Structures are given as C-alpha cells and as structure tokens.
N, C-alpha and C positions, 0 to 999 in steps of 0.2 A: 504493500500500500504506500510505503514511504517513497519507493522509486517512482510510482505512478504520479504521486503528488509533486515530486521534484521535477519529473518530466513535464507535467502540465505547467508548472511555474516557469521552467525554462522556455517552453513554447510561447507562453504569454509574454515573457520578456523579449523574445526574438520578434514577436509580432509588434510589440510596442516600439522596438528599435526600428523596424522596417517602416512603421507608420510615421515615426518621427523623421526618418531619413527622407521619406517621400514628401512630407510636408516641407522639409527644409529645401529640397530640390525645387519644389513648386514655388516657394517663397523666393528663392534665389533667382529662379527664372523670371518671375514677375519683376523683381528689383532690377535685373539686368535689362529687361525689355524697356522698363520705365526710364532707366538711365540713358539708354541709347536714343529713346524718343526725345528725352530732354536735350541730349547733346545735338541731335539733329535740329531741334527747335532753336537752339542757341546759335549754331554755326551756319545753318542754311540761309538765314536772312542776310548774312554778310556776303555780298556779291559784288563783283566788279563789272560794271557795264562797259561794253566795248562799242565804238562808234559804227562798226560795220554790221552789227546784228542787234536785234531786239532781245536776244538770249544772252544773259549775263554769265560771267564765269562764277560758278558756285562750288561750294564744298560739299554739297549734298551727296553726290555720288561717292566721294571719298569716304564719308562717314558710313555709307551703306556697305561699301566694299570691306571696310574694317569690321563692321558689325557682324558680318556673316561668319567671321572667324570665331567671334566670342559667343554669338547667339545660335549659330546654325541658320540655314536659310529660312526655315519656317518661322522662327521667332524674330529673325531680322525683318522678314516681310511683314509680320504682325506689327512690329515696332514702327516701320515706315508707314503702314496704313493708318495707324493711330495718329502719326504726324500729319498725314494728309487730311484726316478727319478734323483735327484741331485747326488746321489751316482753312479748311472749307467752312468751318464754323465761324471764322472771322478773326482768329488769333493771328497776329502779324508774324508768322513763322516762315513765310515763303521769301524768296529772294527780294531784296529791297525792302524788307519788313512789310510786305503786303500780306493780305489775308482775304478770305472769302472765295466763293465759287467762281467769281469773275476771273480770278487768277488761273484757276484750273481750266476754265473755258477760253482763256486768252491764248496768245501765240505760243507761250512756253508750256501750256498745259500738257501737250503730248509728251514732253520730256518727263514731267512729273509722274504721269501714268506709266511711261515706258520704264521708269526706274523700278517699278514693281517687278516686271519681267526680268530686268537686269539682275535684281537681287536674287530671284529664284534661280536663274541659270548659273550665275557666278557662284552662288552658294552650293549648288549641287556639285559643281566642279571642285570646290574647296573641300567638301566633305568626302567625295568619292576618290579624289586623287590627292590626299593630304600631304604626301611626301614627294609629289612630282610637281615641282615648281613650274616646269615648262607647260604642263597641261593646265595648271591653275591659271597661269598668265593667258594661255590660249582661251580658256573659258571666260575669263574676265573681258578679253577683247571681243569675243563673240557676244557676250552679254551687253557690253557697252554699245556694240553695233545695233543690237535690237532696240535699245533705248533711243539710239540715233534715228532709226527707221520710224519709230512711233512719233518722235518729236518732230522730225523733218516733214513727215506726211501731214501732221496737224498744223505745223507752221506754214506749209504751202497752201493748205486749205484756208487758214485764217487770213493770210496776206494776199491770197488769190494770185499766186505766182507759181511757175513750174517747179516740180520736185527738185530738179537739178539746181535751180536758182536758190531754193530753200536749203539745199545741201551745202551750197557754197557759203551761205551766211550763218547756217545753224549747226554745221558740223566741222568743216575744214579748219576754221580758226581755233577750234578747241581740241584738236587731235593731240598736239604736243602736251598740253596741260593734262588731258585725261590719261595720256600715256604715263606721265609722271605720277599721277594719282594711283594708277594700277601698281607701279613699282613701289610706291610708298606703302600701299595697302599690303602688298605681299611681304614687305620687310617688317612692318610694324604689327600686322594682324596676329601672327603666331606669338609674338612676344607679349602682346596685350592679353591674348587668350591664356597664356601660361601664367601670367601674374594674377589675373582675376580668378583663375582656377584655384589658387591657393587661399583666396579670401573666403572665410567661413561666415 
C-alpha cells in the first residue's frame, strides 16, 4: 500500500511539474510575442522618405526577419498581425507615425500585407534549415521578393502606373538596404535567440 501511495504522489508531482512547465512556456511565448509587437510599434514609424518613391525606407522588415529566429514563424506572424491591427485601429505605428486603415489602403499598403507572407516563408526556411546559412539567406531573399511583388502590384494599382514603373520606384532603390537587413538578421537573429532562451 505504501508503494502505491508513493507512486501516486510521484505521479501527481510529475503532472504538477508538467503543468507548471506548460504554463511557463505559454506565458513566455505571450511575453515574447508582446515584446516583438512593441519593438515593431517603436521602430516601424521611424522611416526615411526618399524623393524618388512614395515608399519610405523602414525597419519593419528587419524586425520581422529577426523575430522569426526568436519566435518561430507562427508566433512572429501573430506578432506582426497584432501590429497591423493596432495600426489599423488608428495607433501611429506605421511609417511616418501614421495610423488607420487609410495607410493600409494607401500606396504602401501592399508592402504591409506582403510582409505577412514574407514572415511565413522566411520563417519556414529558418526553422527547416537552421544550420544552413546559404539556404536561410536564399529563403529570406525569396520571401522579400514576395513582399516586393505584393507591394509593387498594389503601388501600381494605386498610382495607376505600369508594374515595371512601380518596380523601379518601389523596389530597385531598396535592394541594397534590404540586402543589408537580411545579412544583419542572419548575424544577429541566432545570437538574440540564444540569449533570450536562457531568460526564465
């Protein structure tokens, strides 16, 4: 009888420990999602307008590329969607400290929506090819290209110009900067992930 009682006690202890661990992971995930949403809200409004395009240089895609290392593509996508909803609700979290649905419906709205698909695809590459930097960089380039396609198509529609013309003003000026952002994300993402992993 003593052994049975002890066994039941140990089983209950193990279950309690598993429940506590599950709750901890859930809380940690929520905190990290909220943290990256806040970081996006803080950094995204700081943009640099350029005279040749209505699309400003933004740090939004850099934050997203780094977030997929720490959060994984699913939680990173959730974090970004929360950011979009906050902006759509009117908070000044978009580039140039703008907010509201008009920003999403405006010339740069396609890029904002395209970043959702960029986050998903780049995140899948990061998770699937964790130790293969060449494939990760390739995935980020492809993911960025998808965001470009969405953004350029919407820009062309909004400005009533040909797709090629929209490409020249909405993509070509940003290729060097976005290349640098990919390199920076690949270098800093794993380091940040490792450091945050040790935080309890």
